[in-house]
Residue, then its C-alpha position, 0 to 999 in steps of 0.5 A: x577196428x579203425x582203418x586209415x584211408x586217403x583219397x587222392x586225385x591222380x594225374x592232375x594238378x587241380x582237385x576235382x580233376x583227374x582220377x580219384x583213388x582210395x589208398x589204404x595203408x595196412x600193417x598186414x593184409x586183410x582178407x580178400x573179401x574184406x578188401x573187396x567190400x571196402x573197394x565196393x563201399x568206396x565206389x571209386x574205380x580203384x582202391x589200393x592196399x599196401x603193406x610195407x616189407x622192408x624197404x619195399x611195399x607190396x600193393x594190390x588194387x581192387x575195383x568195386x567188383x574185382x581185383x585187377x592185375x595193374x592200376x597206374x593211377x592208384x599206384x601214383x596216388x599210393x606213392x603220393x601218400x607215401x611221399x607226403x603223408x606216410x613218412x617215406x624217406x627218399x625220392x624213390x619207391x619200389x612197389x611189388x605186385x604178385x600180379x605185375x612184378x616190381x614197379x618203381x615210382x620216382x618223385x621230382x618236385x611235384x611230378x611223380x613217375x611210374x615205371x611199368x612194363x610195356x604191353x605189346x599188342x597184336x592186331x585183332x580182327x575188326x568184327x561186329x563185336x567191336x564195331x557195334x560197341x560204339x557210334x563211330x567205326x574204329x579203323x584198327x583193333x588190337x589186343x593187349x595183355x588185359x585190354x583191347x585197344x581200338x584206334x579212331x581217325x581223329x581226336x574229335x571221334x574220341x570226344x564224341x564217342x558214345x559207348x554201348x556199355x552192355x555190348x562192351x561188358x560182354x567182351x572177354x577182356x578187362x576193358x576197352x581203350x579207344x585212342x587217336x592222334x591228338x590235336x595239341x598232344x601226341x595222343x588222346x584216349x578214353x577207357x571203358x571197363x564195365x566188365x571190371x565195375x568201371x563204366x568209364x575210367x577218368x584216367x587210366x595209367x595202366x592203359x598207357x602201357x599199351x598206348x605208349x609203345x603203339x604211339x611211339x612207333x606210329x610217331x617215331x618218338x620216345x617221349x610223348x604227351x597225352x590226354x585222357x578225354x573223360x569228363x575229369x580229364x587227365x594229363x600224362x607225360x609218357x616215355x618208352x625204354x625198351x620193354x618199360x614205360x614211364x608215365x608221369x603226372x601229379x596228384x592232389x589230396x582230397x581226403x584223409x580219414x578213418x573207416x570203421x570195419x569189423x571183419x566177420 
């Protein structure tokens, strides 16, 4: 069978920057095994699959090795595909996830805004499990719903951080967010998830559901700017409203095509 596929660079206004995601529109769900194989073959940090249900879209996300509860950049990329290539009418999309509930994306010119549930963190003990994961010692450690978040002194620390991916892969979590206050933006970050099949994610929208509440409280402001300091870099605008986080960015289309699959 032929399956339509798109590849989109998310959280960037330039091609070959931001975070690439694959998007597969479906008439009905493929088997979990086949979707996982497609994600593995794509070898991107995430592949999103969606099925239209009335006026909503059911959505799921797969790394090359596992299905994940939530993925921001692939949701942004999926909305971009729907708005620009799959004939969605209007300037708002409602996604439904069996793992993360209802997710909204609103379009304003080229800017797309995700509305996700906020992730509120708890302090965690700064043990050698964390200090030995990096060449620089963090100053604080927190635990969120799926990730640990380590806070460092400054932006330079995040830029020069060298991860020990083997040690990180042994932590009981989806991945590790590292962050510090930014020089020219409110905060910066990186994300490492070798246990989820993604050594370093270029731009992690879902991590900003953890980062935004933390930095909002630290800086005393509701609207923040952020850069994820991967090699590709990603640029985000973030806001918090009670228990929801809005995360905004642009997308660019890289590829539109077909894959040829046969489910055994």
